[in-house]
C-alpha positions as CSV (number, residue, x, y, z in Angstrom):
1,X,-94.7,-58.3,-17.5
2,X,-91.5,-59.3,-18.6
3,X,-90.0,-63.2,-18.4
4,X,-87.1,-62.0,-16.4
5,X,-89.6,-60.2,-13.9
6,X,-91.5,-63.2,-13.2
7,X,-88.0,-65.7,-13.1
8,X,-87.0,-63.5,-10.4
9,X,-90.0,-62.1,-8.4
10,X,-88.9,-64.3,-5.3
11,X,-85.2,-63.7,-5.5
12,X,-86.1,-59.6,-5.4
13,X,-88.9,-57.7,-5.4
14,X,-89.3,-55.2,-8.1
15,X,-87.8,-52.0,-7.4
16,X,-88.5,-49.8,-10.5
17,X,-90.3,-50.9,-14.1
18,X,-90.1,-49.6,-17.4
19,X,-93.0,-48.9,-19.4
20,X,-93.1,-48.2,-23.0
21,X,-94.4,-49.8,-26.1
22,X,-91.9,-51.9,-26.9
23,X,-88.4,-52.1,-24.6
24,X,-86.6,-53.8,-27.1
25,X,-86.2,-50.7,-29.5
26,X,-84.4,-48.9,-26.3
27,X,-81.4,-51.8,-26.1
28,X,-79.0,-49.3,-24.4
29,X,-81.6,-48.3,-21.5
30,X,-81.8,-52.3,-20.7
31,X,-78.3,-52.4,-20.2
32,X,-78.4,-49.7,-18.1
33,X,-81.3,-50.9,-15.9
34,X,-79.7,-53.9,-15.3
35,X,-76.1,-52.0,-14.6
36,X,-78.1,-49.8,-11.8
37,X,-81.3,-52.1,-11.0
38,X,-79.5,-55.5,-11.2
39,X,-82.7,-58.1,-11.6
40,X,-85.3,-55.7,-9.4
41,X,-87.0,-54.7,-12.5
42,X,-89.9,-55.2,-15.0
43,X,-91.4,-54.1,-18.2
44,X,-95.0,-52.9,-19.0
45,X,-96.9,-51.5,-21.7
46,X,-98.9,-48.7,-21.3
47,X,-102.4,-50.2,-21.1
48,X,-101.3,-52.3,-18.8
49,X,-99.3,-49.7,-16.7
50,X,-102.0,-47.8,-14.8
51,X,-104.1,-51.3,-13.5
52,X,-100.9,-52.3,-12.3
53,X,-99.7,-49.2,-11.0
54,X,-103.2,-48.6,-8.8
55,X,-102.9,-52.2,-7.2
56,X,-99.8,-51.2,-5.4
57,X,-99.4,-50.2,-2.0
58,X,-97.5,-46.7,-1.3
59,X,-93.9,-47.5,-1.3
60,X,-94.4,-50.9,-3.3
61,X,-92.3,-49.1,-6.4
62,X,-89.3,-47.0,-6.3
63,X,-89.6,-45.5,-9.7
64,X,-91.0,-46.0,-13.4
65,X,-89.5,-45.1,-16.4
66,X,-91.5,-43.6,-19.3
67,X,-89.7,-44.6,-22.3
68,X,-91.3,-42.8,-25.4
69,X,-90.4,-41.7,-28.8
70,X,-92.1,-39.7,-31.8
71,X,-94.5,-42.6,-32.6
72,X,-96.3,-42.4,-28.9
73,X,-96.7,-38.8,-29.2
74,X,-100.1,-39.5,-30.3
75,X,-100.9,-40.7,-27.2
76,X,-99.8,-37.9,-24.7
77,X,-103.4,-38.2,-22.6
78,X,-102.4,-41.9,-22.0
79,X,-99.0,-41.3,-20.7
80,X,-100.2,-38.3,-18.5
81,X,-102.9,-40.6,-16.8
82,X,-99.9,-42.9,-16.0
83,X,-97.9,-40.2,-14.6
84,X,-100.9,-39.2,-12.2
85,X,-101.6,-42.9,-11.5
86,X,-97.6,-42.8,-10.5
87,X,-98.1,-40.0,-8.7
88,X,-100.9,-41.4,-6.6
89,X,-98.9,-44.1,-5.2
90,X,-95.7,-41.9,-4.7
91,X,-94.0,-43.7,-7.2
92,X,-91.5,-41.2,-8.9
93,X,-91.6,-41.0,-12.7
94,X,-88.6,-40.6,-15.1
95,X,-89.0,-39.8,-19.0
96,X,-86.9,-41.2,-21.4
97,X,-87.8,-40.0,-24.8
98,X,-86.1,-40.2,-28.3
99,X,-87.1,-37.6,-30.8
100,X,-90.1,-36.2,-29.0
101,X,-90.7,-32.6,-29.2
102,X,-90.2,-30.5,-26.4
103,X,-93.9,-29.4,-26.4
104,X,-94.6,-33.1,-25.4
105,X,-91.9,-33.1,-23.1
106,X,-93.0,-29.7,-21.6
107,X,-96.6,-31.4,-20.8
108,X,-95.7,-34.5,-19.8
109,X,-93.3,-32.1,-17.0
110,X,-96.1,-30.5,-16.4
111,X,-98.1,-33.5,-15.8
112,X,-95.9,-34.5,-12.7
113,X,-93.1,-36.3,-14.1
114,X,-89.8,-36.1,-11.9
115,X,-86.9,-36.5,-14.4
116,X,-86.0,-36.4,-17.9
117,X,-83.1,-38.0,-19.7
118,X,-82.6,-37.9,-23.9
119,X,-82.2,-41.6,-25.4
120,X,-79.7,-42.4,-26.3
121,X,-78.9,-42.1,-22.7
122,X,-75.4,-40.2,-21.6
123,X,-73.1,-42.3,-20.0
124,X,-74.2,-42.6,-16.1
125,X,-77.3,-40.4,-16.4
126,X,-79.8,-43.0,-15.6
127,X,-77.7,-43.5,-12.4
128,X,-77.3,-40.1,-11.5
129,X,-81.3,-39.3,-12.0
130,X,-82.2,-42.1,-9.8
131,X,-79.5,-40.6,-6.9
132,X,-81.0,-37.1,-7.6
133,X,-84.4,-38.9,-6.7
134,X,-83.6,-41.0,-3.9
135,X,-82.1,-37.9,-1.9
136,X,-84.6,-37.4,0.9
137,X,-86.9,-34.0,0.7
138,X,-86.2,-31.4,2.8
139,X,-88.7,-31.2,6.2
140,X,-91.0,-28.6,6.4
141,X,-90.7,-25.5,8.1
142,X,-92.8,-23.2,9.8
143,X,-92.2,-20.1,8.3
144,X,-89.7,-19.5,4.7
145,X,-86.2,-19.0,5.7
146,X,-83.9,-17.8,3.7
147,X,-81.1,-20.8,2.6
148,X,-77.6,-19.9,1.8
149,X,-77.1,-20.3,-2.3
150,X,-74.6,-21.9,-3.8
151,X,-71.0,-20.9,-3.7
152,X,-70.1,-20.0,-7.1
153,X,-73.8,-18.0,-7.3
154,X,-73.5,-16.7,-3.8
155,X,-75.5,-13.1,-2.9
156,X,-74.7,-10.1,-5.0
157,X,-72.3,-7.7,-3.7
158,X,-74.5,-4.8,-2.7
159,X,-76.7,-7.4,-0.8
160,X,-79.7,-5.7,-1.9
161,X,-82.1,-7.3,-5.1
162,X,-79.8,-7.1,-8.3
163,X,-80.7,-4.7,-11.2
164,X,-82.1,-6.1,-14.2
165,X,-81.2,-4.7,-18.2
166,X,-83.1,-5.7,-21.1
167,X,-82.2,-5.7,-24.6
168,X,-84.5,-5.7,-27.4
169,X,-83.8,-5.8,-31.4
170,X,-86.7,-3.9,-33.0
171,X,-85.1,-5.6,-36.6
172,X,-83.2,-8.7,-37.0
173,X,-79.7,-7.4,-37.3
174,X,-79.8,-4.5,-35.1
175,X,-76.9,-6.0,-32.7
176,X,-78.9,-6.8,-29.9
177,X,-77.1,-9.8,-28.8
178,X,-73.8,-7.9,-29.7
179,X,-74.9,-4.8,-27.1
180,X,-76.2,-7.5,-24.7
181,X,-73.1,-10.0,-24.0
182,X,-70.2,-7.2,-24.7
183,X,-72.5,-4.7,-21.8
184,X,-72.4,-8.2,-19.5
185,X,-68.9,-8.7,-19.9
186,X,-68.0,-5.0,-19.4
187,X,-70.2,-4.8,-16.2
188,X,-68.3,-7.9,-15.1
189,X,-65.2,-6.4,-15.6
190,X,-65.5,-2.7,-14.4
191,X,-63.4,-3.5,-11.5
192,X,-60.4,-5.5,-10.7
193,X,-61.4,-6.2,-7.0
194,X,-64.9,-4.9,-6.8
195,X,-66.6,-5.7,-9.8
196,X,-70.5,-6.2,-9.6
197,X,-71.7,-9.5,-10.3
198,X,-73.6,-10.3,-13.4
199,X,-75.7,-13.4,-15.1
200,X,-77.0,-12.7,-19.1
201,X,-79.9,-14.8,-19.8
202,X,-81.0,-15.3,-23.2
203,X,-84.6,-15.7,-23.6
204,X,-84.5,-15.4,-27.3
205,X,-85.6,-19.5,-26.7
206,X,-85.6,-20.5,-30.4
207,X,-82.7,-19.0,-31.9
208,X,-80.6,-17.1,-29.3
209,X,-77.0,-16.8,-29.9
210,X,-75.5,-16.3,-26.7
211,X,-74.2,-19.3,-26.3
212,X,-72.2,-18.8,-29.8
213,X,-70.9,-15.3,-28.7
214,X,-69.7,-16.5,-25.4
215,X,-68.6,-20.3,-26.8
216,X,-70.7,-22.3,-24.2
217,X,-72.4,-24.8,-24.7
218,X,-76.2,-25.6,-24.5
219,X,-77.1,-27.3,-21.0
220,X,-80.4,-30.0,-21.4
221,X,-80.4,-28.6,-17.5
222,X,-81.9,-25.2,-19.2
223,X,-84.8,-26.7,-20.4
224,X,-85.4,-28.5,-17.5
225,X,-85.3,-25.5,-15.7
226,X,-87.6,-23.4,-17.7
227,X,-90.6,-26.1,-17.9
228,X,-90.5,-26.7,-14.2
229,X,-89.8,-23.5,-12.1
230,X,-91.9,-24.3,-9.3
231,X,-89.2,-26.5,-7.7
232,X,-86.5,-24.1,-8.8
233,X,-84.0,-23.4,-6.0
234,X,-80.5,-22.2,-6.3
235,X,-78.9,-25.5,-6.7
236,X,-80.9,-26.2,-10.0
237,X,-80.4,-22.6,-11.3
238,X,-76.6,-23.1,-10.3
239,X,-76.5,-26.1,-12.8
240,X,-78.5,-24.5,-15.7
241,X,-75.8,-21.7,-15.6
242,X,-72.5,-21.4,-17.4
243,X,-69.5,-19.1,-16.9
244,X,-67.3,-17.4,-19.7
245,X,-64.0,-16.4,-18.2
246,X,-64.9,-17.1,-14.4
247,X,-66.5,-13.9,-13.9
248,X,-69.3,-13.9,-16.2
249,X,-72.5,-16.6,-15.5
250,X,-75.3,-17.2,-18.4
251,X,-78.2,-19.2,-18.8
252,X,-78.1,-19.9,-22.5
253,X,-81.3,-20.7,-24.4
254,X,-82.2,-24.4,-24.7
255,X,-80.4,-26.7,-27.1
256,X,-83.6,-27.2,-28.6
257,X,-86.4,-24.8,-30.6
258,X,-89.2,-24.4,-28.2
259,X,-92.7,-22.4,-28.6
260,X,-92.0,-19.0,-27.0
261,X,-95.3,-19.5,-25.4
262,X,-94.0,-22.8,-23.6
263,X,-92.8,-20.6,-21.2
264,X,-95.5,-18.7,-18.9
265,X,-94.7,-15.1,-17.3
266,X,-94.9,-16.6,-14.1
267,X,-91.6,-18.5,-15.4
268,X,-89.9,-15.8,-16.2
269,X,-91.0,-13.8,-13.3
270,X,-89.3,-17.0,-10.8
271,X,-86.1,-17.3,-12.8
272,X,-85.9,-13.1,-12.7
273,X,-86.3,-13.0,-9.5
274,X,-83.7,-15.6,-8.2
275,X,-80.8,-14.0,-10.5
276,X,-81.6,-10.5,-9.2
277,X,-81.0,-12.1,-5.6
278,X,-77.8,-14.0,-6.8
279,X,-76.3,-11.2,-9.0
280,X,-75.8,-7.3,-9.1
281,X,-77.1,-7.2,-12.8
282,X,-79.2,-9.1,-14.8
283,X,-78.7,-8.7,-18.3
284,X,-81.7,-10.2,-20.7
285,X,-81.4,-10.6,-24.0
286,X,-85.3,-10.6,-25.5
287,X,-86.5,-12.2,-28.6
288,X,-87.8,-9.4,-31.1
289,X,-91.2,-11.1,-30.9
290,X,-93.5,-9.6,-28.5
291,X,-94.9,-12.5,-26.3
292,X,-96.9,-12.8,-23.1
293,X,-94.2,-12.5,-20.7
294,X,-92.5,-9.8,-22.6
295,X,-94.4,-7.3,-20.0
296,X,-93.1,-9.4,-17.2
297,X,-89.4,-8.7,-18.5
298,X,-90.6,-4.9,-19.0
299,X,-92.1,-4.7,-15.7
300,X,-88.8,-6.1,-13.8
301,X,-86.5,-3.8,-15.7
302,X,-84.7,-1.1,-14.5
303,X,-84.0,-0.1,-17.9
304,X,-85.0,-1.5,-21.5
305,X,-82.8,-1.3,-24.1
306,X,-84.2,-1.2,-27.7
307,X,-81.9,-1.5,-30.7
308,X,-82.5,0.1,-34.2
309,X,-80.9,1.5,-37.7
310,X,-81.0,4.2,-39.2
311,X,-83.7,2.0,-42.0
312,X,-87.5,2.3,-42.7
313,X,-88.2,-1.2,-41.0
314,X,-86.6,-0.1,-37.5
315,X,-88.2,3.4,-37.7
316,X,-91.5,1.3,-38.2
317,X,-91.0,-1.2,-35.5
318,X,-90.2,1.5,-33.0
319,X,-93.3,3.1,-34.0
320,X,-95.3,0.1,-33.6
321,X,-93.4,-0.6,-30.3
322,X,-94.3,2.6,-28.9
323,X,-98.2,2.3,-29.5
324,X,-98.3,-1.0,-28.3
325,X,-96.7,-0.5,-25.2
326,X,-98.6,3.1,-24.5
327,X,-102.1,1.4,-25.7
328,X,-101.7,-1.3,-22.7
329,X,-100.4,1.5,-20.4
330,X,-97.3,-0.4,-20.1
331,X,-94.0,1.5,-18.6
332,X,-93.0,3.1,-22.2
333,X,-90.7,5.2,-20.0
334,X,-88.3,2.6,-19.1
335,X,-87.4,2.2,-22.9
336,X,-83.9,3.7,-23.9
337,X,-83.1,3.6,-27.3
338,X,-80.0,2.4,-28.9
339,X,-78.9,3.6,-32.6
340,X,-76.4,1.1,-33.9
341,X,-74.0,1.5,-36.8
342,X,-74.5,5.6,-35.7
343,X,-72.9,8.2,-38.3
344,X,-69.3,8.8,-37.6
345,X,-69.0,12.3,-35.5
346,X,-67.7,14.1,-38.5
347,X,-71.2,13.1,-40.4
348,X,-72.9,16.3,-40.0
349,X,-75.8,14.8,-42.5
350,X,-75.8,11.7,-41.0
351,X,-76.6,13.7,-37.3
352,X,-79.1,15.5,-38.9
353,X,-80.8,12.2,-40.4
354,X,-80.8,10.5,-36.9
355,X,-82.5,14.1,-35.1
356,X,-85.1,13.7,-37.9
357,X,-85.6,10.1,-36.9
358,X,-86.1,10.9,-33.3
359,X,-88.1,13.4,-34.0
360,X,-90.6,11.5,-36.3
361,X,-91.1,8.9,-34.2
362,X,-91.4,11.1,-30.9
363,X,-88.5,9.6,-29.1
364,X,-85.0,10.2,-27.6
365,X,-82.4,8.1,-28.9
366,X,-79.9,8.3,-25.7
367,X,-77.1,5.9,-27.0
368,X,-75.4,5.8,-30.4
369,X,-72.8,3.3,-31.4
370,X,-70.7,3.3,-33.9
371,X,-70.3,0.4,-37.1
372,X,-67.5,-1.5,-35.1
373,X,-66.7,-3.3,-38.8
374,X,-65.6,-6.7,-39.0
375,X,-63.9,-7.0,-35.8
376,X,-67.5,-7.3,-34.2
377,X,-68.3,-10.7,-36.2
378,X,-65.1,-12.2,-35.9
379,X,-65.2,-12.1,-31.8
380,X,-68.8,-13.3,-32.4
381,X,-67.7,-16.1,-34.4
382,X,-64.6,-16.9,-32.0
383,X,-66.8,-16.7,-29.1
384,X,-65.2,-13.5,-27.4
385,X,-66.1,-10.3,-26.4
386,X,-64.6,-7.7,-28.4
387,X,-62.6,-6.6,-25.4
388,X,-60.8,-9.8,-25.6
389,X,-60.5,-9.8,-29.6
390,X,-60.2,-6.1,-30.2
391,X,-60.0,-4.1,-27.1
392,X,-59.4,-0.8,-29.2
393,X,-62.6,-1.0,-31.2
394,X,-64.5,2.1,-31.1
395,X,-67.7,-0.1,-30.2
396,X,-66.2,-1.7,-27.5
397,X,-65.2,1.7,-26.2
398,X,-68.7,3.3,-26.4
399,X,-70.3,-0.2,-24.8
400,X,-67.4,0.6,-21.8
401,X,-68.3,4.2,-21.7
402,X,-72.4,2.8,-21.3
403,X,-71.5,0.2,-18.5
404,X,-69.8,2.5,-16.4
405,X,-72.6,5.0,-16.7
406,X,-75.2,2.8,-16.0
407,X,-73.2,1.3,-12.8
408,X,-72.9,4.8,-11.8
409,X,-76.4,5.4,-12.1
410,X,-77.3,2.6,-10.0
411,X,-74.9,3.1,-7.5
412,X,-76.3,6.8,-7.0
413,X,-79.5,5.1,-6.9
414,X,-78.6,2.8,-4.0
415,X,-77.3,5.7,-2.2
416,X,-80.4,7.9,-2.2
417,X,-82.2,4.7,-0.7
C-alpha cells in the first residue's frame, strides 16, 4: 500500500483503491484520483489485492480501480479473481485500460466489473463513473412494471412492437449499407406530421460504416452496451444512440474492431427487443459473414433484404445462403433479394440475364435498384443520405418507393390484427 495511504490513514479512512502493476505508469490517473477522492485512496499490487479485499467488512470500501495495459492481458485469470473478491464484498469495480484488446475487456466486464474507462482518461470521466456507481439501485418490485422510456426515444407511434428490417450484403460492395442507411432515412421522413420513428443498428461490428455514411461519432458506450446487455435499460440504450438530422437514431458499430463471436445471440435479441419497444422500424445492417446470431436477426425480422449484383460471386453466395438456411430449416421465405446496379429499363438483354439468374438460383428478385453513379459515393463520403445530396438521383427514387411500399404493407398488416 502506498506511503500516502499510511500517512493519512487516521485522517481519512480509505474509500477507494487503485490496483495495478505500477500506478506510477498512470500519472494522469493519480491526478484524477487525488482530485476526486482527496487523500482517501491508496494503491495495491495485483497479488496483494485479494488478501486486502477479503479482510474488508462489507461497505468498508466504496470502489477499486483495476488499472491495466497490454502487458497485463496475460494475467486475466488473476484479474477476474480480484473482481470476484470485490464483488463478494460489494465493492464496485472500475476497469481503466490502455491498449487492451476488446476481447480482454469483454472478459473482465463479464466477470463482474461495473464500469470501463479508457486511458488516458477523458476529462471528468472518472468523476462521472463514480457518480453513476453511487446512484442507489432501484428498489425491487413484486412484479415487472413497464417503465417510461427516455423522452427522446419514447415509445413508437403505433404502440406496438416495431418492425425489424435486416439488410445483408451477399458479397462486398453490393450496396447493403447504402440501402440500409437510405431506407432508414426515407422511412423516418415519410411524413412531416406522422413519420414513423426509425432506428438503424450497425451489426457489422468490425468494419461497419453506418457512422461514416451518416457522419456520426462512434461511442465507447456502444461497446459497453453490447457487452453488458443484462444491465441494459432505456437510459443506457439512449446513451449509446446517435441522431442524424433530428429524426434518425443510429446505434453505430463499436469504435474498435471486436470479434464477431464476442456477442451472443441473447445480446442481439435483447437489443432488438428494446429497439422494437421504442421505434416503429428497426433497420439492421448485417455483416456479410454468417455468425451465431444471424439466425436471431432472421427470426426477429419481418423482412430480410439480401443485396446482390449481376456477377458470379453474388450468384454463388446467394445459392450458398439459400442452401444454408434451408438445411437448418430457417425461415428462408423472409428473404427478399435486391439486385443492385440493375440493368436500365431499355436494356432488354440485361433484363433477360436477370431473369435467367433468378431462374438458375431458384429465387425471385423482387427489387431492382439502378446504378446511382458517383453521387452515391459522394453522399456517403459527406455523411449524408441521398435525399440531402442528390434528391433526384434514380437510386434515391427507387429506395423512396421501396420505403413507401414497406410502410403501406406494415400499416395494412397492423389493420388486419
